[in-house]
C-alpha angles and dihedrals in degrees: 000000000000091000091051091048091052092048090049091050092050091050092050091051092051091048090049092050093048089060095040124153108031097151138027120296121225125215110200110210116199092210136068122265121280101035126114094263093049095046092046091052092049094049092050093040092056092055093043088055089058092046097047099037092233133090118268107203127196116218120188118220106167119186141141109300092355088274098140094054094044093048091049092055095041089057095044125104110277092236102113095253097103117052134177127226100225127191142170082276087069088059091048092051090054087066103028099060126066092221135006126198089233140036108252094212103032103041099054138059111215113227107179143312116259104195150335129224130195129249115215136208109213141173135194109281089241092051119135088227106089097184142005095262091058092045090053092046092049091050092049093050095042104045116198094010103100130073123202119197127216136156121267125335112274095023119127090252092050093049091045088055090050090048090051090049094051096040092053092043091235127159097217135137118245106211118200122214129189097249148345096277090056091049091052092047092051092048095048091044093054095244090125132029099221142356139216113211144142107284100227099068090046097054096092090051092047094048092047088051093238089125133018126232110224101174146334122236101221128103092260139028120279114261087220094056105023093166092061115090129230119246088248091057091053092061110281095108118216092004110153134160123160141155121240143174130210143161128250136180130208115282116270093035105153113268091233090056091047089052092048092050091046090054091048091052092048091049091050093050091048090057111107093221092052091047090051094049092049091046089056087058090051089249122136105218108223130162127200142185119272089252093051092053092048090051090049090052093047092049093048092050089055095042098047092041089059093048093048089053094046092048090049092232107172117238116244 
């Protein structure tokens, strides 16, 4: 009887997937409209709509740590019609909050990554530090003298700055500000010696030579500034820190539906127009398998958890 029940369930899942989708799909974005995550989701959603023959709608549900959006999706029917825009911020929240109303690894089925975007280490263009190696050496030989700006405590940029500090064995102060404009103002005004921030918003300042790009923190050089080294190239071997976005469904979503959504995402990200639009946002469109995205999430949870503990950031 159990065997027959399992066979019947498998058949019903296949039948469901063959008809999927029969109504619009929602992507719940844990950020407000207009940001990189929101725009990335909308660009990909538009192409997915064409591929699937159904509307793919973006719904914004911003909240601290993205908890409201994640909880909403975790408690949705596992039918492929309600998806979550995940990010490295999802991994950070798994460590930053005392308790979440969901299990970040168990309550979601990863579908695919959407894109990656660089984090930059920058200085004022008139800085006495000509490159990253010299900045690190100066910090090491002058403990407690340098300040590195980032946005708010617990953000990806803030934790990347802390990771940089620990990896380079520097005694520096990471100073949080309430947004990118404040970071840029402090850097240009000489209140801080360097800053760690998402590359995209800094590009106009870099190109106008108001600030200088010393390095990017990803595993490879930025396609926008190919002459600028990675932190790893400068001497901090295997140092990587990047921001990413991806899509996930509730746990127990049928495998056939997961595979169909994964294919739709891959097809969207392979489209030249989508690639071009994402490139204009300084996002490298990149899909993955479900397993690859889950591994990325698991690794980020471990990595950022360690940094949060080392930086003595209190849990919320």
